[in-house]
C-alpha positions in Angstrom: 44.9 51.8 116.3 48.7 51.8 116.0 50.7 48.8 114.9 54.2 48.0 116.4 57.1 46.9 114.2 56.3 43.2 115.0 52.8 43.6 113.7 50.9 43.7 117.0 48.0 46.2 117.4 47.7 48.5 120.4 45.0 47.5 123.0 43.6 50.9 123.6 44.2 54.6 122.9 44.1 57.5 125.5 43.7 61.1 124.3 45.2 63.6 126.6 45.6 67.4 126.5 48.7 69.1 127.8 48.8 72.5 129.5 50.3 74.0 126.4 47.2 73.0 124.3 48.8 70.1 122.4 46.9 66.8 122.3 48.6 63.5 122.9 47.5 60.2 121.6 48.9 57.5 123.9 48.8 54.0 122.4 49.0 51.2 125.0 50.3 47.7 124.0 50.0 44.4 125.8 52.8 43.7 128.3 52.5 39.9 127.7 52.9 40.1 123.9 55.8 42.6 124.3 57.6 40.3 126.7 57.7 37.5 124.1 58.4 39.7 121.1 61.7 39.1 119.2 62.0 42.8 118.4 61.7 43.8 122.1 65.2 45.5 122.3 65.0 47.5 119.1 61.3 48.5 119.5 60.5 52.1 120.4 57.4 51.0 122.4 57.9 51.1 126.1 61.3 52.8 126.2 62.3 54.5 129.4 61.2 53.8 133.0 57.5 53.3 132.1 56.0 50.0 133.4 53.4 50.1 130.6 54.3 49.4 127.0 53.0 52.6 125.4 53.9 55.0 122.5 52.7 58.7 122.4 52.1 60.8 119.3 51.8 64.6 119.7 49.2 66.6 117.7 50.4 70.2 117.8 47.7 72.8 118.5 47.1 75.6 116.0 48.5 78.2 118.4 51.7 76.2 118.8 52.0 75.7 115.0 51.9 79.5 114.5 54.6 79.9 117.2 56.8 77.3 115.6 56.5 79.1 112.2 57.3 82.4 113.8 60.4 80.9 115.5 61.7 79.9 112.0 61.3 83.4 110.6 64.2 85.7 109.9 62.6 88.4 112.1 62.8 86.1 115.1 66.4 85.1 114.4 67.4 88.8 114.3 65.7 89.5 117.6 67.4 86.5 119.2 70.8 87.9 118.2 70.3 91.0 120.4 68.5 89.3 123.2 71.7 88.5 125.2 72.4 92.3 125.4 69.0 92.9 126.9 69.2 90.0 129.3 72.7 91.2 130.4 71.2 94.5 131.5 68.3 92.8 133.3 70.8 90.5 135.1 72.8 93.5 136.2 69.7 95.2 137.6 68.7 92.1 139.5 72.2 91.2 140.9 73.9 94.5 141.5 71.0 96.8 142.1 68.5 94.7 144.2 65.8 94.4 141.6 65.5 90.7 142.5 63.2 91.5 145.5 60.5 94.1 145.7 60.6 96.7 148.4 56.8 96.8 148.6 53.9 94.5 147.6 52.0 94.7 144.3 52.8 95.7 140.8 51.9 99.3 141.5 54.7 99.5 144.1 57.2 97.5 142.0 56.9 99.9 139.0 58.5 103.0 140.6 61.2 100.7 142.1 62.0 99.4 138.7 62.1 102.9 137.1 64.4 104.3 139.9 66.7 101.3 139.7 67.0 101.6 135.9 67.7 105.3 136.3 70.4 104.7 138.8 72.0 102.0 136.7 72.0 104.3 133.6 73.5 107.2 135.6 76.3 105.0 136.8 76.9 103.9 133.3 76.9 107.5 132.0 79.4 108.6 134.7 81.7 105.7 133.9 81.6 106.7 130.2 82.1 110.4 131.0 85.3 109.9 133.1 88.4 111.1 131.3 90.7 108.3 130.1 94.2 108.6 131.4 
């Protein structure tokens, strides 16, 4: 059970699992006791638009703990520094060269379209670089 700042214990606990694998413990408090509580305005229980007075605690899954550790690594930070350049090229392929929509159905048909589009974009970039500067 969880105890609120005013000393009241929660009535019940619900354990839920999110799509990402994390478990959530949701502690539910009595509405009647919370209504009369002198710490009602400063209490974290029941903040927001919820009609129930509840408080949730996240228990991160092992898979997500590993991901969070990886995101703190120096390797991840270095990769994130160059990501914008890659995303810029992908955006150009989608916006200027029609890669947003597939010509045919299925991944098998999308792969040649992707290769041809990337080839055309690279040829355009090469010809632009090869033009003599005046």
